[in-house]
N, C-alpha and C positions, 0 to 999 in steps of 0.2 A: 756815693751811691750811700744814703741812709742804712744804717742799721736795722729800719723801721719797714724795711722793703727787702731784706734778706731772706733767705730760707737755706735750708744744712743743704749742701751740694757734695758732702763726705769727700771735699778738697782740702782739706788743712794747711794751713799756710806752713811754710819751711820753719821750725826752729833752728835757732844757731848754736852749731857745737860750742862743748866748754869752752871758752877762750882757752887756748894754751893749753888745751887736753894732753896734745901729744907731747910736751915739754913738760909734764910734772917729774916731780923728784920725789918719790914717795918710800917712807922705811916699811918692813913688813910689818902689818898688822901683829897683834899679839892677841889670839884667840881666849883671853881670859881677862876674868872682872878687870879692871885695873889698867891694862892693855891700852898704848897709846898709841893712834896712829897720826901720821905728819907725815904733810907734803907741803911741794911749795911749787906757783906755777911762775916758770919759768918767763912767760909773756905779759906776767902782772905789770900795766905799769908802773914805774917810780913816779910818775909826775903826769898830771892831769892839764892838758892847756885850753881843753873844749871849756866851753862855761854852759854850755845846753842840756843841760841835766832834764834825762828822758825817764829812770827811775830809779826809786829808792827804797828800801827795802833793809830795817833795821830791826834786829831782837837782841836787848839786853837783858839776858838772862838772871844778874845777880840781883834779885829782889830781895835780899836777905842784906843787903849794903844800899838799898836804897833806889838802886840802878832798874828800870823795867818801864824801858822804850820798847812795845812793838806795834811798828807804824810801816805802813805800806804807800807807796805814794807812784804814780804812773801815769804817764800822758794818757789820755785817750781820745774816740774820734770826736766828740764835744766839748773836751774838757780834762780837767785832771782828775782822775778817780782817788782818794786816800780813804785809809782805813786807820783809826785805830782800836789794836785789840787788844784790850787792858779787861780790866774786871766786867765794863760792859760795854762792849762793841760798836763805835760809831762809825758811819760811812756815808761819804759826801761827795757829790761830784762839781770841782770848783769850777769858776768861769776860766773860761782858756787865757786871760789875758791878764790875769790875778800874778803877783811878784812870789809866790808860793814856792814855786822851782828856785827863782833866783835865791831865796832868802837861804833854801837849804844847800843850792852850790857854798853860798857864802860860808855856810857852818861846817862844810866837808873841808874849808881850805883853813877856817882860823882855828878847828881844831885838829888838823895834821890828820883827817880819818884815813888818807891812806899809807900811813905808817904798818909797815907789816904786810903791803899789800901782796893776796897771793898765799898767805900763808893760812893753812886747816891744819889742825888741832883736835883729835877726836880720843878722849879718855872712856873706857868702858865702864858702865857700873855707877859712873853718876847720877846723882838728878838732876832734875830737867833746870831747877833756879840758880845754876853753874854760868859762866861763862855767857857765849851769843855768837851772832854774826851780822853782817853788813854786806849787802849787795847794792853798788852802783854801778848805773852806766848814763853813759853821755850819748847823744847824739853823733857821735866823732866815731863810735865804737871804744873808746874808753872806757876803763873800769877798773872799779877798787870792790874785789872780794876778797873777805878774810873770815875764819870762824874758830873758835874757840871754847869748849864746852867746861875746859876748867879754870880759866882765869879768863878779866873780863878785858874786850878787846877796844874799850872806847872810855874816855876818863866820865867820872860822874859829873864833871862840869858840862862835859859833850850830850852826857844823856839829858839832861835837864833842860839842855839847849832845844834838842830835838823833840822833847815831847812839849815843850812850852810853843815852838812853831805850830807842830799839828794841830794843838788845842786851842790857837789862835787862828789856825785857819779853820777848823770844821765849827766854831762857836761865832766866827763875825767876817768870813768873807764871805764874800758873794759866789750864788750858786749858779749854775744851769738848770733852768727850768725844764723839766722832762714829765715825759706823758704820766698822767694819775695812773698809778696801779690798780683802783678800781674799776677802771675799763676793761683788764681782762677779760675776756670772754672765754678762752680756752689756752689749755697750754699742752704740748703734746713732748711727751718725752720719747727720743729714740735711741736705739743702740744698735749699730749697723755692724755687724763682721762680713768675712769672706762668704759663709756660707749659710748666713742666720742673720734674723734680725730681731727685734723686739721692737714692738710701739705699745706707747701708752697716751690713750686722747681723752681728756676731763676737759670738758665743756657744761659750760651754764647757760639757762635761758628763763630769765624769770625767777621763778620760786624752785626749778628744779634743776638738776644735775645728774650727768650722765656720764660713766663712763666706761671704754670701751678698751680691749687690748688686742694685739695681733703679735703672733710671734712664729716663728719658722725656725728648728733648731738644725735643719741638713739640708741635703741637695736635693733630698726628696719630692721638693715643691708643695710640702702638704704645711697647711696654714691653720692655724688654732686660734679661735677666736673665741671672747667672752664682752660679754654688757653685764652693766648693772647700774640701777636709777640710784643715784644714794642722793639724801640731806643738800642742799643747795648753803647750807652752812659749811659743809666739809669744803668748799669752795674759798673759802677767807684766809685756811693755812696756805694758800698759792698768793694770794692777794700780799698779804703780812708780809712774807718772803721776800717777796719782789721789794717792797716798801724798806723794809729794815737794811737788806744788805746794798740798796740802792742799785739793783741788779738791770737797770736801763741806762745805768751810764757806764757799763763795762766795753762798750761796744769799740772794738779798736785799742785795746788794752793788750791785748795778744801781739799787735806789731811792737810792742818795746819789753816784750816777755823778756826772763834770761834764760840760760841752759836750763834749768831747774824748771821751768814755767812750761807745760807741756799741754796739750791739746789732745783728747783721745777723739772716738769715732761717738762716744754721747754726747746728747744735746738738747735744750731745752726752745722748745719754743714757745713765745707767748703771742697769741695775737689780741690785738683790742678792738672795743666796740667799732672802731672806724675800718676795720679790716687791716690794719699796720700790723706788720709781724717785728718780732726780736727774738736773737738767736743767742742764749747762751752755752757755748761749750762746756765743759769739762774743764775746768782750770784747775791747774794744781799749783800752788805758790801762793796765791792770793790767802793773805790772813784773816781772822776774823770770824771763819766757818761760809766762806766765799766756797772755796774749794769742793766744800761738799753739799753745797747747792742741788745738784744734779743728783746723787746719789741719793739724798736724803727725800728731795720731789722721788723719786722711782721707788724707793722704799714705801712709802706715806700711800702713793696711788695703788701698790700693788696689797697695801692693808684693805685699804679701802673693795677689789673687788671681789 
């Protein structure tokens, strides 16, 4: 079923547990500036046999040493969704039959990224441009996950190779043709709780645009409604965000999410002029601002009312 045929059903796909969570060995954290917490996942593999890479996320925060990879890639329903989150983030949905993930798998092995797999260290009080993290997943369930906010977790050569591979892909690889965001006619924000819900509906029709809201705050059943006419130009923000973040390429990414990638009860539903729909859940873990799209859209619409 196409992502453009789905509508919110409040039944989120199950997120996998953190790998080896029950077998982590952790030293007590020190609740003072400079204290260090370390852990080692006993289930982290020491060898990766699979070559079917489905998820790759790396952040090398040692900017003052020339290391600055901030990249994300995941298989999606229609292709490979990638992000480069540097000074000016870039987003794309690559053709599903390109060799991009194969190239990343080659780098994993060439630069021995599995070294110290499962080791995580966090020192309180350090600035953000230190250390880094890696999260890599294979279809087999094998994974590489490590982090350290004090020391580099990959070599400078690996960092440069990863960045080059991503930039090559985003500048020259074939992309999937997605629906034109300018065809969006309506966007709906919904937050569903046990005994309450919030709904914002923003639609346009030619030179006019209408925004309405519904809120139920308790089990009383009382529904509070508001409605406002707004300039049609206010809809440009909705179109621009969908285009900038390549939102229509996100469908299916949740199948390859990691344990830190969660989906809440908040969603955006986009409806195009042909009646097709696309649902964007509240993603956590996608870099470059994508994780904030649902929240920021809700704030924007609420200010318009």
